[in-house]
C-alpha angles and dihedrals in degrees: 000000000000092000089053090049090053091049091048091052091047090050091050091049089048093050090048091051095044113102120244123247115285110269122233117282114276117258121242090247093056091047091049091048093052092046092050092048092050093047092048093049091045092051090050091046092053092046093052090046092052101035097039109023112187092359101108125140091257116078120187095208110035116197119258115259124224105242092212102049102018090229117135110253122228116257112269116251116255111266132213110303095011122120125240121288113278111265123242117264114279126241118286113256111244091236092058091045089054094046092049094061116010095070088069088081085082096040093124099035098044103013099162095045093047092050092047092053093045092048093048091050091049092050089048092051088054117166094007092063112130131207089266087061091052092047092050090053092050091050090046093050092046091050092047092057098040103041105027118108087213102067095169093049091046093053090047092050089050093053090048090047093051091048091049092048092048090052097042092048099034092127094041126129105208125196092253126057120302094262092063095075117161092259091051091047089052092050093051091048089051093051091050090048090049089053092050089047091052092050090048092052092049090048089050092048092048090051091050091051091048089050091048090049092049090049093050091047090050091050092047089050091049090051092046090051093049091048091049092050089051091050092048091048089051093050093048090048093051092046098042102036098053098042096041092046090054092045092051091050094047091046090052091050092049092051091049096052098029094108100031098041115018093176092057089046089054092052091050091051089049088053088050090052092047092050090049092052091049092049092049090049094054094042088051088052094051096043089045091057091049094048098042119088117247092249094051131071117227107243123217096021124131118237121262110275121257141169088295087072094054090105094056090045095050089044090059090047093051088049087055089059101261116121111224129189117196131199118181125180113169132169117257091247113091117248120242110265094245093052092045093053091045091052091051092049091052090055092043095050091045093051091045091055091049091054091047101041107021108045110181095023127126117237130208126198123196123181120179143135133241119187108321096337134090111223124203127185127177119179135172133194095235132256131271116296095227096058116099116246118258118230118244133182092204092232092131095060091042089053090049093052090050091049093050092046090063089065096037094258131133137217131210124188133175148104114318119239091243096045133276125062131296129200115188127180132186118196127177107241091212092060116125 
């Protein structure tokens, strides 16, 4: 445990010392703003150095103050054996004046280096430092903490800079009250910069979370659209394939017997018409659901089919020339609408495949329940051996498996042991 604790502390230290990712390149506007700020501060610093040499707000030897009146007392005359009075600070060299402000032009691109140069120049100026020098140090310290990739190093440099400033100007008399020494001012600037940096990091983290949530929402929307397209394709396949298959077979039968048995031809054409009407009704239902807003009900649409419509379904199949026997044994409780529709689609797809692939076969439909499951079985006796096979892409059965998987059901399909084909489905009745 102790070893793991040391490793954890080392990892935390390594994470703290590790530089952050490189920020985005600075815009031209930001670069121009930094250059203008540095040039303006440099011009003011040179003006103060030339116009008021040695007359900055920081005085290395402040005058003594009378404790009774609070008025600064005049310096005492030199006594016997004492040296002359200390001279006033000399004028600031131009090179130090430039180095104390001009490096701020790179305060966002090279924040630590800029602050180090400005601080070194300010310490070299010493008692002749002006308020421009102090302001440049504050700006450099703020920039080092806010813009540096090395946050830990920037804070360490700031603490060292405050200590050095406090030692270098320990006898200083700043313009502000005595508690606002240069070292204290740098620490305050560093605290404000740390607060700004913390707020920036939180804002960036919030933006990243929002972007991640938006990406997840877009991905969920894309998946939902894909699933909805697949569901619509399955619905259209179920509606169109069954009814069109029946219509094609009836139209072919009518053409065959049109000359020999006009009455049978008429019945076949009536079956074609009925199948077309049924297909159109279901297509209107599907398309109406797509076109209607979620908060509105589509008026004039028939309900989704269910096991109650098995008689109409088997009647169309019988009219197409495929004998069908039906046995239904359901519990008294009504089925959930989704389960009812799924069961109907299983029977519809199985009978459609019988019409397409097993012409002349007899079909059998059995719907019952055992325990909490609804069981459906559709079998046929197989078509004539001399008929050519009809190509199939298997999309109908795949769509059925996906439909049943939504309700926790399963589908099996394949050749029956005694010949023909068998489709069996098992759906939990309690599925919602």
